[in-house]
C-alpha positions in Angstrom: 109.0 91.1 48.2 108.4 94.8 47.3 110.9 97.5 48.2 108.6 98.8 51.0 108.4 95.4 52.7 112.1 94.9 52.4 112.9 98.3 54.0 110.4 97.6 56.7 112.0 94.3 57.4 115.4 95.9 57.4 114.2 98.5 59.9 112.8 95.9 62.2 115.9 93.8 62.0 118.1 96.9 62.8 116.1 97.8 65.9 116.2 94.2 67.0 120.0 94.0 66.5 120.4 97.2 68.5 118.6 95.6 71.4 120.3 92.2 71.1 123.7 93.8 70.8 123.2 95.7 74.1 125.4 94.3 76.9 122.3 94.2 79.1 120.6 91.6 76.9 123.7 89.5 76.6 123.0 88.1 80.1 120.0 87.8 82.3 119.3 91.4 83.4 116.9 92.8 85.9 114.1 95.1 84.7 116.0 97.9 86.4 119.2 97.2 84.5 117.2 97.0 81.3 115.5 100.3 81.9 118.8 102.1 82.7 120.4 100.6 79.6 117.4 101.7 77.5 117.6 105.2 78.9 121.3 105.5 78.1 120.8 104.1 74.6 117.9 106.6 73.9 119.9 109.4 75.3 122.7 108.7 72.8 120.2 108.6 70.0 118.7 111.9 71.1 122.1 113.5 71.1 122.8 112.1 67.6 119.5 113.5 66.4 120.4 116.9 67.9 123.7 116.8 65.9 121.7 115.8 62.8 119.4 118.8 63.2 122.4 121.1 63.2 123.7 119.7 59.9 120.2 119.6 58.5 119.8 123.3 58.9 122.9 123.8 56.7 121.7 121.3 54.2 118.3 122.9 54.0 119.8 126.2 53.0 121.4 124.6 49.9 118.1 123.4 48.4 116.6 125.9 45.9 113.2 127.2 47.0 111.8 126.3 43.6 112.9 122.7 43.9 110.1 120.3 42.8 110.9 118.3 46.0 110.5 121.2 48.4 107.0 120.1 49.5 108.5 116.6 50.3 111.4 118.3 52.2 108.9 120.4 54.1 107.0 117.2 55.1 110.3 115.6 56.2 111.2 118.7 58.3 107.7 118.7 59.8 108.0 115.1 60.8 111.5 115.8 62.3 110.2 118.8 64.2 107.2 116.9 65.7 109.2 113.9 66.6 112.0 116.0 68.0 109.6 117.5 70.5 108.3 114.1 71.4 111.8 112.7 71.8 113.0 115.4 74.1 109.9 115.3 76.3 110.0 111.5 76.5 113.7 111.6 77.3 113.1 113.9 80.1 110.3 111.6 81.4 112.6 108.5 81.0 115.4 110.2 83.0 113.0 111.4 85.7 111.4 108.0 86.1 114.7 106.2 86.1 115.8 108.4 89.0 112.9 107.1 91.0 113.8 103.5 90.6 116.4 103.4 93.3 114.2 105.1 95.9 111.1 103.1 95.3 109.5 101.7 98.4 109.6 98.1 97.1 110.6 95.9 94.2 107.2 96.0 92.5 107.1 99.7 92.5 110.8 99.8 91.3 109.9 97.5 88.4 107.0 99.7 87.4 109.2 102.8 87.5 111.7 100.7 85.4 109.0 99.8 82.9 107.9 103.5 82.6 111.5 104.6 82.1 112.0 102.0 79.5 108.8 102.8 77.5 109.6 106.5 77.7 113.1 105.8 76.4 111.6 103.8 73.6 109.5 106.8 72.6 112.5 109.0 72.8 114.5 106.6 70.7 111.9 106.2 68.0 111.4 109.9 67.8 115.2 110.5 67.5 115.4 107.9 64.7 112.6 109.8 62.8 114.6 113.0 63.1 117.8 111.3 61.8 116.0 109.7 58.8 114.2 113.0 58.0 117.6 114.8 58.0 118.9 112.0 55.7 116.1 112.8 53.4 117.0 116.5 53.4 120.6 115.4 52.6 119.5 113.2 49.7 117.6 116.1 48.2 120.3 118.7 48.9 123.0 116.5 47.3 120.9 115.3 44.4 121.2 111.6 45.3 118.2 110.7 43.2 118.9 106.9 43.5 118.4 107.0 47.2 115.3 109.3 47.3 112.7 106.5 47.2 114.5 104.4 49.7 114.9 107.2 52.3 111.4 108.4 51.7 110.0 104.9 52.4 112.3 104.5 55.4 111.0 107.9 56.8 107.3 106.8 56.3 108.0 103.5 58.1 109.9 105.3 60.9 107.0 107.7 61.4 104.5 104.8 61.5 106.7 102.9 64.0 107.2 105.9 66.2 103.4 106.4 66.3 103.0 102.8 67.3 105.6 103.1 70.0 103.9 106.2 71.4 100.6 104.3 71.4 102.1 101.4 73.3 103.7 103.7 75.8 100.3 105.3 76.6 98.9 101.8 77.0 101.6 100.9 79.5 101.1 104.2 81.4 97.3 103.5 81.6 98.0 100.0 82.8 100.3 101.2 85.6 97.9 104.0 86.6 95.0 101.6 86.8 97.1 99.2 88.8 97.7 101.8 91.5 94.3 103.4 91.4 92.5 100.3 92.8 
C-alpha cells in the first residue's frame, strides 16, 4: 500500500471513529438526536479551527518570504481560507435548521430538518478539518519538520477532496428535500 492510500485510510478510519465514539451512536438514536449531536460536534470543530487560524497567523510570520515552500504554504492558506468560509456558512445553516426541528408541524418535516442540519454540520466539520490540517502544514514548514512535510501535504490534499465530496453530497440532499416538497 502506498503512503497516500495509507493516509486516506487513516483519515477515513479517524472520521468513522469520531462518529462511532459519539454517545448518540452508542444507542439507537432518533434522527433528531443524531442531528443535534452532529451540530454540536461540528461546532466544536469550527471553534478548534478558529483557534488554529489564530496560531497559524503567528506561524506564517516566521516563514521567510524567500522560502522554497512559500508557494505550497500559499496554497495551504488558500485552502484554509476557502474552507473556513464554507465551514462558517454551513455551521450557521446547521444551527438555523436545527432550531426548526422542534417546531416542525410533523415528524416527517422534523426528520427532514434534522437531515438538513446534519448534512450542513458535516460540511462545517469537513471544512473545519481542512483548516486545521492546512494550519498543521504551515506549522510543519515554519518549524522545519521536513520529515512530516509529505504526510501533512497528502493529508491536506485528501481532506480537501473529502470536503468537496461532502459539499457535493450536501447539495444532493438539499435538492432531494426541495424536490420532495415541491410536488
